[in-house]
C-alpha positions, 0 to 999 in steps of 0.5 A, a space after each residue: 442216902 442222899 450225896 452232897 457236893 464234893 469237898 463240902 462238909 456237913 455243918 452242925 447248928 443248933 437243930 442238926 448234928 452230924 457224926 462221921 461214919 468213923 465213929 460207927 457203929 454206935 450203941 443207942 446210949 452212946 448216940 444219946 451222949 453225943 446228942 446230949 453233948 451237942 444239944 444239951 442234956 435235956 434231950 432223948 433219941 425220939 426227939 430226932 429224925 435220922 438220915 445218912 449223907 455222903 460227902 466227897 472230901 477228896 478225889 478228882 470227881 472224874 471217876 468214882 472211888 468209894 474211899 473218896 467219900 465219907 458217910 455222916 449220920 445226920 440227927 435233926 431235931 424235930 420240930 412241932 408245927 403250931 396248929 
């Protein structure tokens, strides 16, 4: 799990989708639905790498409070490198 700088929220793009931990747990079927909503209907779960990120979204930063942080599931499209 990697931590990101405080008050910075993850940004989705054409190759990356972040899912707030408030949506967890997700069944594989629901996870695939979220991927299809973001990336299009022609995707499968094995097309993505998965990571968990932590972002600080409230708090002063001088003392740790777990409730100041939000976990995100990060799905990143795996791209095939040309040989």
